[in-house]
Backbone bond lengths (Angstrom), bond angles and torsions (degrees), N, CA, C in turn:
res aa  C-N    CA-C-N  psi(-1)  N-CA   C-N-CA  omega(-1)  CA-C   N-CA-C  phi
1 X - - - 1.462 - - 1.517 108.50 -
2 X 1.329 116.58 136.32 1.443 122.37 179.74 1.512 109.52 -112.33
3 X 1.332 117.37 130.64 1.453 121.20 177.60 1.518 108.56 -115.54
4 X 1.330 116.16 131.15 1.458 120.02 178.93 1.518 108.57 -152.31
5 X 1.322 117.40 117.15 1.468 122.00 178.15 1.528 111.70 56.22
6 X 1.328 117.59 41.35 1.453 120.17 178.41 1.512 113.74 76.84
7 X 1.311 118.14 7.00 1.467 122.10 -178.06 1.514 108.46 -104.31
8 X 1.329 116.75 126.49 1.447 121.03 -179.35 1.520 109.54 -110.53
9 X 1.311 116.78 129.54 1.456 121.75 177.12 1.515 107.93 -116.10
10 X 1.319 116.62 127.22 1.459 120.30 179.39 1.514 108.54 -122.09
11 X 1.322 116.27 119.31 1.460 121.16 178.61 1.530 108.75 -107.29
12 X 1.328 118.08 110.74 1.465 120.89 179.50 1.531 110.43 -74.98
13 X 1.324 117.20 86.11 1.459 121.34 -174.42 1.525 113.00 -65.55
14 X 1.317 116.37 -15.58 1.462 117.88 -179.97 1.524 111.74 -76.51
15 X 1.333 117.48 -13.47 1.469 120.49 -178.81 1.513 110.30 -84.57
16 X 1.327 117.55 151.85 1.453 120.22 173.76 1.520 109.73 -60.09
17 X 1.332 116.18 150.14 1.453 120.20 -178.05 1.527 111.86 -57.44
18 X 1.336 117.08 -36.59 1.452 120.48 -176.22 1.522 112.53 -65.86
19 X 1.347 118.28 -21.45 1.460 119.47 -178.45 1.529 111.53 -115.99
20 X 1.318 116.54 14.35 1.462 119.67 -177.87 1.512 110.44 -63.88
21 X 1.306 115.87 142.60 1.449 121.97 -179.01 1.516 109.70 -127.60
22 X 1.328 114.94 152.67 1.449 121.87 176.88 1.518 107.61 -113.28
23 X 1.338 116.34 122.76 1.455 120.46 179.43 1.521 108.40 -106.69
24 X 1.321 116.84 132.22 1.452 121.32 -178.03 1.513 109.18 -124.92
25 X 1.329 116.97 122.65 1.456 122.17 177.71 1.516 107.62 -108.71
26 X 1.328 115.85 122.60 1.456 120.37 -174.61 1.527 111.56 -95.70
27 X 1.319 116.31 48.21 1.455 120.86 169.83 1.520 115.58 67.51
28 X 1.330 120.50 32.78 1.454 121.92 178.78 1.516 109.77 -142.90
29 X 1.345 114.63 128.39 1.462 119.18 178.88 1.524 111.14 -74.48
30 X 1.330 117.47 -10.91 1.463 121.06 -176.45 1.520 112.86 -92.03
31 X 1.324 116.35 0.48 1.455 119.45 -177.80 1.522 110.68 -117.80
32 X 1.325 117.05 142.01 1.459 118.58 169.88 1.523 108.21 -70.11
33 X 1.329 118.80 155.27 1.468 119.36 178.66 1.514 110.91 -65.09
34 X 1.328 115.58 145.37 1.456 120.43 174.01 1.514 106.95 -73.76
35 X 1.305 116.45 120.58 1.460 121.56 -176.38 1.520 109.64 -100.09
36 X 1.326 115.96 111.44 1.457 121.20 176.75 1.514 107.30 -99.84
37 X 1.314 116.74 103.37 1.458 121.32 -176.80 1.519 108.39 -89.76
38 X 1.309 115.47 111.42 1.457 120.13 -176.04 1.526 112.64 -72.46
39 X 1.340 115.88 -9.84 1.457 119.67 179.03 1.529 111.48 -108.49
40 X 1.326 117.12 13.24 1.458 121.60 -179.70 1.522 110.03 -130.57
41 X 1.333 117.27 154.52 1.471 119.82 179.57 1.518 111.59 -65.19
42 X 1.301 116.19 149.34 1.455 123.51 177.85 1.529 108.85 -103.66
43 X 1.326 116.88 135.96 1.460 120.80 177.69 1.523 110.36 -57.38
44 X 1.352 116.71 -43.62 1.461 120.46 -178.47 1.524 111.33 -62.06
45 X 1.346 116.63 -42.86 1.457 119.06 -176.78 1.527 111.74 -75.85
46 X 1.341 117.84 -33.88 1.463 120.88 175.68 1.526 109.62 -64.25
47 X 1.326 116.58 -42.42 1.469 121.69 177.46 1.525 109.89 -61.50
48 X 1.330 116.34 -42.55 1.464 120.76 178.19 1.531 110.32 -59.83
49 X 1.321 116.51 -43.24 1.473 120.61 -179.82 1.526 110.97 -65.13
50 X 1.332 117.33 -42.36 1.467 120.52 -179.90 1.521 111.72 -62.75
51 X 1.335 116.41 -25.60 1.452 121.08 179.17 1.531 112.53 -91.86
52 X 1.332 116.09 4.78 1.458 119.63 178.79 1.513 113.94 86.33
53 X 1.336 117.24 14.66 1.462 120.90 179.53 1.513 112.43 -78.46
54 X 1.319 115.56 175.07 1.468 121.16 -177.67 1.523 112.89 -118.52
55 X 1.335 117.36 0.23 1.459 120.14 -179.63 1.518 109.33 -90.72
56 X 1.318 116.43 70.93 1.449 122.00 -179.11 1.527 108.64 -153.18
57 X 1.330 115.15 162.56 1.455 120.94 -177.07 1.527 109.37 -108.12
58 X 1.330 115.53 169.32 1.467 120.35 -179.52 1.524 111.18 -58.62
59 X 1.337 117.64 -40.06 1.464 119.25 -178.53 1.528 111.03 -67.41
60 X 1.347 117.28 -31.46 1.463 120.25 175.92 1.529 110.73 -67.60
61 X 1.329 115.58 -41.94 1.468 119.90 -178.83 1.526 110.88 -67.59
62 X 1.316 116.86 -39.78 1.461 120.55 178.26 1.520 110.85 -62.39
63 X 1.332 115.45 -45.68 1.470 121.13 178.76 1.527 110.06 -62.86
64 X 1.341 116.88 -46.31 1.460 121.18 -178.67 1.527 111.65 -63.68
65 X 1.328 116.58 -41.99 1.468 119.37 -179.99 1.518 111.42 -63.03
66 X 1.330 115.90 -36.23 1.470 119.18 177.97 1.524 110.12 -64.86
67 X 1.342 116.56 -41.25 1.460 120.40 178.28 1.525 110.76 -66.42
68 X 1.340 115.88 -45.83 1.458 120.20 -175.62 1.527 112.20 -66.00
69 X 1.318 116.34 -32.07 1.462 119.48 177.41 1.525 111.13 -63.04
70 X 1.335 114.95 -39.31 1.462 119.28 -176.88 1.523 112.58 -90.52
71 X 1.350 115.84 -33.51 1.463 120.68 -177.09 1.531 109.48 -129.55
72 X 1.318 118.31 75.99 1.467 121.05 -176.26 1.519 114.22 -62.94
73 X 1.347 117.74 -16.36 1.453 118.95 -179.86 1.528 111.60 -67.28
74 X 1.353 118.06 -16.55 1.462 120.80 -177.35 1.530 111.26 -59.68
75 X 1.339 116.84 -43.79 1.461 119.58 -179.37 1.528 110.50 -64.56
76 X 1.325 116.60 -37.74 1.466 119.79 179.27 1.535 110.73 -69.36
77 X 1.319 116.13 -38.87 1.469 119.38 177.50 1.524 109.86 -61.83
78 X 1.333 117.17 -43.79 1.463 120.81 178.91 1.528 110.54 -60.83
79 X 1.330 116.90 -42.29 1.461 120.55 179.54 1.522 111.16 -66.16
80 X 1.328 117.55 -37.97 1.458 121.16 179.27 1.528 110.65 -65.62
81 X 1.319 117.03 -41.01 1.464 119.32 178.57 1.524 111.12 -67.50
82 X 1.321 117.68 -36.72 1.455 120.36 177.27 1.535 110.27 -68.48
83 X 1.332 116.54 -35.86 1.462 121.16 175.95 1.526 110.12 -64.19
84 X 1.323 116.62 -42.34 1.470 121.55 177.54 1.521 110.79 -61.59
85 X 1.326 116.80 -43.73 1.467 120.77 177.20 1.525 110.44 -57.94
86 X 1.329 116.65 -44.97 1.456 121.03 179.10 1.526 110.80 -57.13
87 X 1.320 116.67 -47.38 1.463 120.87 -177.33 1.518 111.85 -67.11
88 X 1.329 116.39 -41.55 1.462 120.69 -179.40 1.526 111.02 -62.14
89 X 1.322 116.55 -49.25 1.463 120.36 -177.23 1.524 110.18 -61.87
90 X 1.310 117.20 -45.02 1.464 119.70 -178.83 1.534 111.19 -67.22
91 X 1.317 117.50 -39.11 1.462 120.66 177.09 1.528 110.78 -60.92
92 X 1.330 116.83 -46.81 1.460 120.07 -177.60 1.524 111.91 -68.80
93 X 1.319 117.14 -35.01 1.464 119.29 173.30 1.526 110.38 -60.92
94 X 1.318 116.77 -41.10 1.461 120.42 178.13 1.531 111.66 -65.70
95 X 1.339 116.42 -25.16 1.464 120.31 176.96 1.523 112.66 -82.51
96 X 1.320 117.29 -2.42 1.458 120.83 178.47 1.507 115.42 99.52
97 X 1.338 118.16 1.95 1.465 120.68 177.81 1.524 109.11 -71.25
98 X 1.324 116.49 135.04 1.465 120.79 -177.95 1.529 113.03 -125.16
99 X 1.340 117.07 1.22 1.467 121.17 -179.73 1.523 108.98 -125.99
100 X 1.333 116.06 129.66 1.452 121.18 -177.50 1.522 110.36 -127.98
101 X 1.325 114.95 135.01 1.459 122.69 177.48 1.518 107.66 -123.46
102 X 1.331 116.58 107.63 1.461 122.61 -175.80 1.519 108.93 -103.41
103 X 1.327 116.48 102.24 1.468 122.30 -175.90 1.522 109.49 -93.54
104 X 1.338 115.69 128.88 1.452 120.72 -174.86 1.509 110.64 77.48
105 X 1.320 115.25 37.14 1.470 121.46 -172.84 1.514 113.49 -68.33
106 X 1.350 117.39 -24.90 1.452 118.42 -168.95 1.512 109.19 66.95
107 X 1.322 116.53 -156.45 1.466 120.71 179.58 1.525 108.89 -82.37
108 X 1.348 118.76 117.15 1.469 119.65 179.05 1.529 110.91 -63.07
109 X 1.302 115.44 122.29 1.461 121.19 178.16 1.508 109.77 -139.58
110 X 1.314 116.88 -167.66 1.450 121.32 -179.50 1.530 110.49 -55.00
111 X 1.314 115.74 128.86 1.453 120.77 -179.72 1.509 114.16 90.94
112 X 1.339 118.28 -6.76 1.465 121.22 178.25 1.521 109.83 -78.76
113 X 1.335 116.62 171.43 1.463 121.22 -173.82 1.534 113.48 -54.80
114 X 1.344 120.32 -47.88 1.467 118.21 -179.92 1.524 112.92 -61.38
115 X 1.310 117.20 -36.14 1.461 121.46 -178.82 1.525 110.68 -71.23
116 X 1.334 117.24 -39.33 1.456 120.38 178.44 1.530 110.40 -65.38
117 X 1.328 115.95 -42.85 1.468 119.76 177.14 1.527 110.27 -60.35
118 X 1.327 116.91 -44.17 1.470 120.25 178.87 1.528 111.50 -59.92
119 X 1.329 116.77 -42.96 1.458 120.36 179.43 1.527 110.85 -61.79
120 X 1.324 116.16 -43.12 1.467 120.31 -179.95 1.524 110.94 -64.11
121 X 1.333 116.43 -43.66 1.465 120.64 179.46 1.520 110.37 -61.02
122 X 1.331 116.94 -41.49 1.464 120.73 -179.76 1.526 112.09 -62.52
123 X 1.323 116.74 -26.41 1.464 120.81 -178.78 1.526 113.03 -80.33
124 X 1.347 117.26 -13.54 1.455 120.14 -177.19 1.529 110.49 -80.88
125 X 1.318 114.79 155.19 1.458 118.98 -178.96 1.525 112.35 -93.06
126 X 1.340 116.28 11.96 1.466 120.74 176.61 1.532 108.12 -152.80
127 X 1.313 116.20 162.09 1.462 121.21 -178.54 1.528 110.11 -67.58
128 X 1.327 116.24 137.72 1.465 121.84 178.84 1.527 108.53 -129.42
129 X 1.331 115.83 126.90 1.458 120.95 179.25 1.526 109.21 -83.25
130 X 1.317 117.23 114.79 1.460 122.19 179.00 1.517 109.24 -131.59
131 X 1.325 115.81 148.45 1.464 120.59 179.66 1.528 110.09 -134.18
132 X 1.326 115.02 139.75 1.460 120.84 -178.76 1.524 109.13 -134.16
133 X 1.324 115.75 126.86 1.461 121.49 173.32 1.521 107.82 -118.33
134 X 1.320 116.43 118.55 1.458 122.42 174.46 1.522 108.89 -93.87
135 X 1.314 116.18 148.26 1.467 121.79 -178.02 1.517 109.03 -133.86
136 X 1.328 116.23 134.44 1.463 120.90 172.13 1.517 107.78 -149.68
137 X 1.333 116.60 151.79 1.466 118.67 178.45 1.521 112.63 -94.48
138 X 1.318 117.21 -2.09 1.463 122.41 178.39 1.530 108.99 -89.44
139 X 1.341 117.89 113.38 1.468 119.46 -176.66 1.520 113.17 -62.56
140 X 1.339 117.40 -28.99 1.461 119.27 178.84 1.524 110.56 -71.40
141 X 1.328 117.13 -40.08 1.462 120.31 176.34 1.519 110.67 -62.57
142 X 1.325 116.32 -38.85 1.472 120.26 179.18 1.527 110.60 -66.97
143 X 1.333 116.66 -42.29 1.466 119.87 -179.99 1.530 110.99 -62.89
144 X 1.325 116.50 -46.96 1.467 120.09 177.01 1.529 110.21 -62.11
145 X 1.335 115.78 -40.45 1.452 120.34 -177.41 1.510 112.93 -64.06
146 X 1.334 117.04 -38.66 1.461 120.19 178.61 1.529 110.48 -60.96
147 X 1.316 115.96 -42.03 1.465 119.68 179.28 1.529 109.87 -63.49
148 X 1.346 116.41 -46.03 1.464 120.30 -178.07 1.518 111.60 -62.14
149 X 1.329 117.44 -41.54 1.460 120.16 -177.59 1.520 112.09 -75.98
150 X 1.328 116.96 -36.14 1.471 120.04 179.33 1.520 111.33 -62.44
151 X 1.320 116.44 -31.16 1.463 119.87 179.87 1.522 112.08 -67.75
152 X 1.344 116.70 -27.86 1.460 120.75 -174.25 1.520 113.42 -103.43
153 X 1.316 116.10 -35.07 1.458 120.89 -168.85 1.521 111.05 -85.18
154 X 1.313 116.65 110.66 1.459 121.57 -179.33 1.526 112.40 -95.96
155 X 1.333 117.30 -12.70 1.461 120.45 -174.95 1.525 113.41 -114.24
156 X 1.313 117.21 4.30 1.454 119.80 178.41 1.514 113.79 69.42
157 X 1.350 117.41 31.32 1.455 121.34 -177.71 1.529 112.95 -104.41
158 X 1.317 117.13 2.67 1.452 121.89 179.62 1.524 108.65 -130.46
159 X 1.330 116.49 134.33 1.459 118.48 176.79 1.520 109.17 -154.48
160 X 1.320 115.64 168.50 1.460 122.41 174.36 1.515 107.94 -133.39
161 X 1.322 116.65 138.32 1.464 122.00 -178.42 1.516 109.16 -129.89
162 X 1.319 114.52 159.30 1.452 120.09 178.26 1.525 109.42 -96.99
163 X 1.308 115.71 120.54 1.453 122.27 177.42 1.526 107.20 -159.62
164 X 1.335 116.01 173.56 1.459 120.27 -172.43 1.518 110.47 -130.26
165 X 1.323 116.96 128.92 1.456 122.11 179.44 1.520 111.64 -56.88
166 X 1.332 117.44 -29.59 1.457 120.97 -177.97 1.525 112.60 -70.97
167 X 1.330 117.25 -11.66 1.465 122.79 176.05 1.528 107.31 -123.02
168 X 1.337 117.91 72.24 1.467 121.29 -171.27 1.525 114.49 -61.17
169 X 1.333 117.92 -36.09 1.470 119.18 179.86 1.524 110.57 -65.77
170 X 1.331 116.20 -44.80 1.466 119.99 178.63 1.520 110.30 -65.47
171 X 1.336 116.23 -37.84 1.464 119.88 178.48 1.533 110.19 -60.88
172 X 1.319 116.49 -47.24 1.469 120.50 -178.26 1.529 111.24 -64.17
173 X 1.338 117.04 -37.39 1.474 119.68 176.67 1.524 110.69 -63.41
174 X 1.329 115.93 -43.40 1.468 120.08 179.84 1.523 110.65 -61.94
175 X 1.323 115.95 -41.84 1.469 120.26 179.31 1.524 110.37 -64.45
176 X 1.317 117.37 -44.40 1.467 120.23 -179.74 1.525 111.18 -64.69
177 X 1.327 115.97 -33.23 1.467 119.73 -179.33 1.533 112.48 -65.42
178 X 1.315 117.57 -17.71 1.471 119.12 177.02 1.521 111.51 -68.42
179 X 1.325 116.96 -22.47 1.449 121.07 -177.68 1.517 113.59 77.91
180 X 1.327 117.60 2.30 1.464 120.57 -178.03 1.525 112.62 -89.00
181 X 1.330 116.54 -29.66 1.456 120.86 -174.60 1.522 110.63 -98.76
182 X 1.321 116.34 122.75 1.461 122.08 174.56 1.528 107.57 -84.67
183 X 1.347 118.36 114.00 1.468 120.36 -175.34 1.517 113.83 -70.61
184 X 1.320 117.37 -4.66 1.460 120.53 178.88 1.531 112.46 -101.00
185 X 1.312 116.74 -1.04 1.459 121.27 -179.47 1.529 109.82 -115.66
186 X 1.337 118.09 151.20 1.473 120.52 -178.47 1.526 112.50 -56.98
187 X 1.316 114.57 143.13 1.462 123.18 179.06 1.524 108.13 -123.41
188 X 1.312 116.69 141.88 1.464 121.13 172.52 1.521 107.88 -96.53
189 X 1.321 116.92 111.03 1.464 122.63 177.27 1.519 108.71 -91.62
190 X 1.324 116.14 117.35 1.456 122.15 -178.55 1.523 109.60 -102.97
191 X 1.316 116.34 119.80 1.465 122.88 176.39 1.528 106.58 -121.54
192 X 1.321 114.54 73.80 1.461 121.75 -173.03 1.526 109.47 -106.86
193 X 1.324 116.18 123.58 1.470 121.68 175.85 1.520 112.45 56.19
194 X 1.325 117.32 37.68 1.464 119.76 179.63 1.528 112.06 -126.43
195 X 1.328 118.55 -32.67 1.461 120.44 -172.97 1.523 113.25 -74.10
196 X 1.347 117.40 -11.76 1.462 118.98 175.49 1.529 111.17 -75.50
197 X 1.330 117.29 -13.57 1.464 120.76 173.08 1.520 107.80 -83.25
198 X 1.307 117.61 125.05 1.459 120.59 -175.66 1.519 110.99 -59.89
199 X 1.332 115.29 132.35 1.458 122.94 -179.26 1.527 107.98 -109.47
200 X 1.332 116.65 92.06 1.459 120.42 -174.63 1.522 111.30 -107.95
201 X 1.341 115.12 143.49 1.458 119.58 175.74 1.526 109.49 -86.97
202 X 1.335 116.24 -173.05 1.465 120.73 -174.73 1.530 112.36 -63.84
203 X 1.346 117.05 -23.22 1.464 120.38 179.28 1.519 112.22 -92.08
204 X 1.322 116.67 1.66 1.455 120.41 179.08 1.515 114.32 87.02
205 X 1.331 116.94 9.41 1.457 120.59 178.72 1.527 110.56 -80.43
206 X 1.327 117.06 138.14 1.459 121.89 176.05 1.531 108.66 -75.96
207 X 1.326 117.25 119.71 1.462 121.52 -172.45 1.524 113.18 -120.64
208 X 1.330 117.72 19.10 1.459 119.95 -178.39 1.522 111.20 -59.15
209 X 1.332 117.17 -51.84 1.466 120.47 -174.87 1.532 112.03 -61.90
210 X 1.341 120.17 -51.55 1.470 118.72 178.94 1.526 113.08 -64.71
211 X 1.319 117.25 -29.75 1.464 119.92 178.11 1.527 110.78 -67.86
212 X 1.333 116.22 -41.79 1.466 120.10 177.53 1.528 109.67 -65.17
213 X 1.332 116.51 -41.61 1.467 120.25 179.13 1.522 111.08 -60.76
214 X 1.315 116.62 -43.33 1.462 119.84 -179.11 1.526 111.32 -67.86
215 X 1.321 116.83 -43.21 1.459 119.82 179.91 1.525 110.45 -64.82
216 X 1.325 116.25 -38.28 1.467 120.09 176.17 1.525 110.28 -60.71
217 X 1.328 116.68 -38.39 1.453 120.53 179.67 1.522 113.56 -66.75
218 X 1.322 117.06 -25.53 1.461 121.11 -179.71 1.527 112.58 -80.80
219 X 1.331 117.01 -19.52 1.458 120.51 -177.72 1.528 110.71 -74.15
220 X 1.310 117.94 149.56 1.467 120.66 177.23 1.518 111.74 -67.94
221 X 1.325 116.34 157.29 1.464 121.40 177.55 1.523 109.47 -58.95
222 X 1.317 115.25 145.31 1.453 120.00 -178.95 1.507 114.25 87.82
223 X 1.343 116.82 -0.49 1.466 120.81 178.40 1.524 109.63 -74.96
224 X 1.321 114.81 160.56 1.461 121.74 179.66 1.532 109.47 -116.36
225 X 1.328 115.99 148.35 1.453 122.46 174.43 1.516 108.27 -125.96
226 X 1.323 116.12 126.81 1.460 121.75 177.63 1.519 108.80 -115.35
227 X 1.326 115.93 128.59 1.469 121.91 -176.34 1.521 109.46 -125.91
228 X 1.323 115.74 137.43 1.468 120.45 165.39 1.525 107.22 -133.57
229 X 1.320 115.51 141.25 1.464 119.61 -174.60 1.517 108.52 -156.16
230 X 1.314 116.83 133.12 1.463 120.24 173.93 1.524 108.95 -66.77
231 X 1.328 115.88 131.78 1.459 121.27 -179.16 1.521 109.95 -115.28
232 X 1.315 114.73 149.14 1.465 119.97 179.06 1.526 111.21 -94.27
233 X 1.348 115.82 25.58 1.465 119.99 -176.81 1.528 113.34 -89.14
234 X 1.330 117.18 4.01 1.465 119.50 -178.58 1.527 110.93 -63.17
235 X 1.331 115.00 143.99 1.464 120.04 177.39 1.529 111.75 -91.54
236 X 1.319 116.22 -2.42 1.454 119.55 -178.32 1.524 109.91 -85.93
237 X 1.336 118.42 119.74 1.469 120.58 178.19 1.523 112.02 -58.30
238 X 1.342 117.31 -35.84 1.460 120.51 -179.30 1.528 110.74 -66.12
239 X 1.347 116.73 -41.86 1.455 120.68 179.08 1.525 110.61 -66.94
240 X 1.316 117.11 -42.42 1.463 120.69 178.44 1.529 110.91 -61.47
241 X 1.318 115.99 -40.97 1.460 119.86 179.36 1.522 110.66 -65.73
242 X 1.336 116.62 -37.64 1.465 120.49 178.89 1.513 110.71 -66.16
243 X 1.333 118.20 -42.38 1.459 121.30 179.18 1.530 111.13 -62.50
244 X 1.316 116.09 -42.51 1.463 119.13 179.21 1.519 110.29 -67.61
245 X 1.326 117.33 -38.45 1.455 119.90 177.53 1.514 111.92 -63.11
246 X 1.320 117.14 -40.91 1.469 120.98 178.60 1.524 110.80 -64.41
247 X 1.320 116.37 -40.33 1.463 119.57 179.11 1.521 110.35 -59.79
248 X 1.312 116.38 -41.53 1.460 120.25 -179.35 1.526 111.56 -70.37
249 X 1.344 116.88 -37.27 1.459 120.31 179.59 1.526 111.04 -62.63
250 X 1.341 117.32 -40.34 1.461 120.83 -177.39 1.525 112.50 -77.98
251 X 1.328 117.76 -19.29 1.463 120.53 179.44 1.529 109.68 -59.01
252 X 1.299 116.42 128.44 1.456 120.91 179.45 1.516 114.27 93.09
253 X 1.337 117.52 -4.66 1.473 119.58 178.50 1.523 111.74 -86.99
254 X 1.347 117.37 -6.12 1.457 120.39 -174.98 1.518 111.78 94.12
255 X 1.333 117.32 -2.57 1.470 121.89 179.59 1.526 108.77 -135.49
256 X 1.327 116.01 69.46 1.459 119.97 179.24 1.524 109.17 -64.36
257 X 1.327 115.64 143.84 1.454 119.49 -177.81 1.516 110.24 -119.21
258 X 1.326 114.94 160.39 1.454 120.63 -177.80 1.515 108.96 -142.80
259 X 1.327 116.47 150.30 1.459 121.71 175.93 1.521 107.86 -113.53
260 X 1.302 117.28 127.47 1.463 121.15 -179.79 1.523 110.51 -103.07
261 X 1.320 114.64 159.00 1.466 119.55 174.33 1.529 108.58 -72.04
262 X 1.306 115.85 162.43 1.458 118.79 178.71 1.526 111.10 -62.14
263 X 1.316 117.61 -36.54 1.462 120.80 178.03 1.532 110.97 -62.17
264 X 1.325 117.28 -43.08 1.465 120.60 178.87 1.527 111.06 -63.34
265 X 1.321 116.94 -38.77 1.469 120.82 179.01 1.520 109.69 -66.57
266 X 1.324 116.72 -46.79 1.459 120.92 -177.55 1.530 112.15 -62.77
267 X 1.332 117.16 -32.63 1.465 120.53 -177.22 1.523 111.99 -64.61
268 X 1.331 117.82 -19.33 1.459 120.13 179.71 1.523 112.39 -69.79
269 X 1.328 117.18 -16.46 1.463 120.70 177.26 1.524 111.59 -113.42
270 X 1.332 116.53 24.88 1.458 120.60 176.35 1.525 109.95 -55.92
271 X 1.324 116.03 134.61 1.462 120.62 178.76 1.512 113.74 91.24
272 X 1.324 117.37 -9.97 1.464 120.69 177.96 1.525 110.10 -91.13
273 X 1.312 115.97 150.68 1.461 120.44 173.13 1.522 108.10 -86.26
274 X 1.312 116.15 117.05 1.457 119.63 -175.20 1.523 110.68 -76.05
275 X 1.331 114.76 135.04 1.454 120.64 175.26 1.529 109.07 -79.68
276 X 1.330 115.69 144.37 1.467 119.90 177.35 1.530 109.30 -59.97
277 X 1.321 117.32 139.47 1.468 129.70 11.59 1.514 114.36 -92.23
278 X 1.309 119.59 23.15 1.458 121.48 -177.21 1.521 111.10 77.06
279 X 1.327 115.46 -154.45 1.460 119.64 178.61 1.529 109.91 -74.70
280 X 1.310 115.73 131.66 1.460 120.76 -178.76 1.524 108.68 -160.67
281 X 1.311 116.29 176.37 1.467 118.68 174.85 1.522 108.84 -69.00
282 X 1.310 116.24 148.59 1.463 120.32 -177.88 1.518 111.68 -60.11
283 X 1.327 116.97 -35.54 1.458 120.74 -178.20 1.524 111.90 -65.71
284 X 1.349 117.38 -24.13 1.455 120.81 -176.23 1.525 113.11 -98.53
285 X 1.344 117.77 -2.02 1.468 120.06 -173.73 1.527 110.89 -78.22
286 X 1.324 117.85 113.46 1.467 127.28 172.82 1.538 114.02 41.20
287 X 1.302 118.37 64.68 1.469 120.53 179.84 1.526 112.80 -60.49
288 X 1.346 117.63 -22.89 1.461 120.04 -178.91 1.530 113.08 -68.39
289 X 1.334 117.48 -13.03 1.459 120.30 179.31 1.533 112.89 -98.63
290 X 1.300 116.92 13.32 1.461 120.66 179.26 1.524 110.52 -69.01
291 X 1.330 116.16 128.84 1.462 120.96 178.06 1.518 111.45 -84.91
292 X 1.322 114.86 167.04 1.468 119.88 -176.70 1.530 111.86 -63.96
293 X 1.321 117.69 -30.06 1.464 119.84 -176.30 1.511 114.06 -91.59
294 X 1.337 117.69 10.00 1.459 120.36 -177.35 1.521 110.87 -74.24
295 X 1.344 117.52 149.60 1.474 120.24 178.82 1.517 110.95 -69.39
296 X 1.314 116.14 148.09 1.454 121.41 175.77 1.525 109.26 -89.66
297 X 1.320 116.52 139.70 1.461 120.49 177.64 1.520 108.93 -128.93
298 X 1.330 117.50 145.68 1.465 120.36 -178.57 1.522 111.86 -63.74
299 X 1.318 116.97 131.56 1.457 121.54 176.98 1.532 108.58 -68.24
300 X 1.334 115.98 134.44 1.452 119.62 177.25 1.516 114.02 80.79
301 X 1.330 118.29 9.13 1.457 120.84 178.45 1.529 110.28 -64.68
302 X 1.345 119.09 139.51 1.461 120.84 176.48 1.524 112.24 -57.36
303 X 1.328 116.59 -26.90 1.460 120.05 179.40 1.522 111.69 -63.89
304 X 1.350 116.20 -22.82 1.454 119.66 -176.96 1.510 114.38 -63.03
305 X 1.330 117.88 -24.46 1.462 121.17 -178.10 1.522 112.87 -91.48
306 X 1.309 117.88 -4.32 1.467 121.04 -173.89 1.521 112.00 -77.26
307 X 1.331 116.98 -39.13 1.465 121.10 -172.06 1.524 111.05 -94.26
308 X 1.328 116.03 118.62 1.460 123.02 176.86 1.531 108.07 -97.46
309 X 1.323 116.61 135.47 1.460 118.43 -170.57 1.525 111.47 -147.80
310 X 1.335 114.07 159.99 1.460 119.62 177.17 1.516 110.25 -171.51
311 X 1.326 115.83 159.38 1.458 122.86 177.66 1.517 108.02 -127.42
312 X 1.323 116.12 125.71 1.463 121.23 -179.77 1.508 111.85 -121.92
313 X 1.325 116.43 153.49 1.462 122.77 179.18 1.520 109.30 -111.00
314 X 1.321 115.76 128.77 1.464 120.49 179.48 1.516 109.58 -75.09
315 X 1.338 117.98 130.65 1.465 119.49 -179.14 1.544 111.92 -65.78
């Protein structure tokens, strides 16, 4: 067993190589270990593949192709969430926000928060100081992410760290330790396409909502929170059947997923002042803030009603 900075890695050498797993404990007795199954698809890498990225393995592509064959709306949903991220980041930059915290970022690639910020900065006629910290609990996503960001970041203003949303205090400490985030200035907390992954503690309790509430409480006044989440509120029987099918497909992969009602999603930003247009589908959120590099999505696609989203400002 290797211990480094509170991170424990356990390699079960008695297992065959094909089924070897990596367990990561992020310094909390209240959390189950993060299980990185090297013989199973990763949510982060499957998402990357659906978005046309290259940071994925053959087993991820095989798994994703099987899903896409049966549920083609998945690729459109991924594109819609990436489009929403693009609009949110650009809108908040226009509001003067200069610090971004992307939790559950996966592997930062084209269209991710650091890339969108870079594109916006390049469009300005003067230098703008911006900082982005990505967070993921998957050590492989973090390792890939460091390489991707190091290739682009010449000023040390972009980084990715390993932390877990289920341990918000530890996550915030890890973020502050980067030295990039000023805790006295507003931060944009991005929770995009992450809360549909079940966030369970060591007792199996779902802790997404209290974890978001606690992390929101740690942010300075004037910070923003952006949420996107697949909702099961669709009136389309075909869409409902697809969501249930996807839930069953992911069961047993180590990344169980859940669909919340719109009310449950909205409650995560209780106490925040919602930015116009308030809660709406991700596809309809502020189209005027779409950047040139944003993905195109079909108008009127059934996938457009799946993702419920909103941006709130902490008083």
